[in-house]
Each structure stands twice: as C-alpha cells, then as structure tokens.
C-alpha positions in Angstrom: 174.3 321.7 -139.0 177.1 319.4 -138.1 179.8 318.0 -140.3 178.0 314.8 -141.2 174.8 316.7 -142.3 176.9 318.9 -144.6 178.7 315.9 -146.0 175.4 314.2 -146.7 174.1 317.3 -148.4 177.2 317.5 -150.6 176.8 313.8 -151.5 173.2 314.3 -152.5 174.1 317.3 -154.7 176.8 315.2 -156.4 174.4 312.4 -157.1 171.9 315.0 -158.5 174.6 316.6 -160.7 175.6 313.1 -162.0 172.1 312.3 -163.0 171.6 315.7 -164.7 174.8 315.2 -166.7 173.6 311.8 -167.8 170.3 313.2 -168.8 171.9 316.0 -170.7 174.1 313.5 -172.6 171.1 311.4 -173.4 169.0 314.3 -174.7 171.6 316.5 -176.5 175.0 314.9 -176.9 174.5 311.3 -177.8 175.5 309.6 -181.1 172.1 310.3 -182.5 172.5 314.1 -182.6 174.1 316.1 -185.4 176.2 318.0 -182.9 178.0 314.8 -181.9 178.9 314.0 -185.5 180.0 317.6 -186.3 182.3 317.5 -183.3 183.7 314.1 -184.4 184.2 315.3 -187.9 186.1 318.4 -186.8 188.6 316.0 -185.2 188.7 313.2 -187.8 188.6 315.1 -191.1 191.7 317.2 -190.4 193.5 314.1 -189.2 192.7 312.3 -192.4 193.7 315.3 -194.5 197.0 315.5 -192.6 197.6 311.7 -193.0 197.0 311.9 -196.7 199.1 315.0 -197.3 202.2 314.1 -195.2 203.0 310.8 -196.7 204.2 307.6 -195.2 207.8 308.5 -194.4 206.8 311.4 -192.2 204.3 309.2 -190.3 207.0 306.5 -189.8 209.3 309.2 -188.3 206.5 310.5 -186.1 205.5 307.0 -184.9 209.1 306.3 -183.9 209.3 309.6 -182.1 206.2 308.7 -180.1 207.4 305.2 -179.3 210.7 306.7 -177.9 208.8 309.2 -176.0 206.4 306.7 -174.4 209.1 304.1 -173.7 210.9 306.4 -171.3 213.9 307.2 -173.4 
C-alpha cells in the first residue's frame, strides 16, 4: 500500500465514523430522549438555584469580573 491508498482508507473511515456519530445522536441523544433532558436539567437547575440564592449584587460583581477578564484587562 502506498501513501495515497492509506490516506484514502483513513478518509473513508473518518466519513464512516461521522455517519455513525450522527446516527447515534439521532437515535439516542436527541432532544426527544429523556437522557438529553436529564443532562440539560443537571446543568440548568443548579444554575437557577445559584442565581436565586446569591442575589443580584453578587451577580453584578461577577458580571463585571467577567467583562474585565474578557476585555483583556
């Protein structure tokens, strides 16, 4: 096998992997499955609880810290 044949074989496997990942998403991980919503809830619910429990002053301080961090200061 020469270099071109190996490259083409790798390319074919990458395409096959991509299609298998897409198929897996469509069958088991899409927005119609409970697993998706449980994962989303494990992120969103603690965020809402933290938002409610910290108060607005803490959030203003945090947002100003993030704006300074991302503005390059």
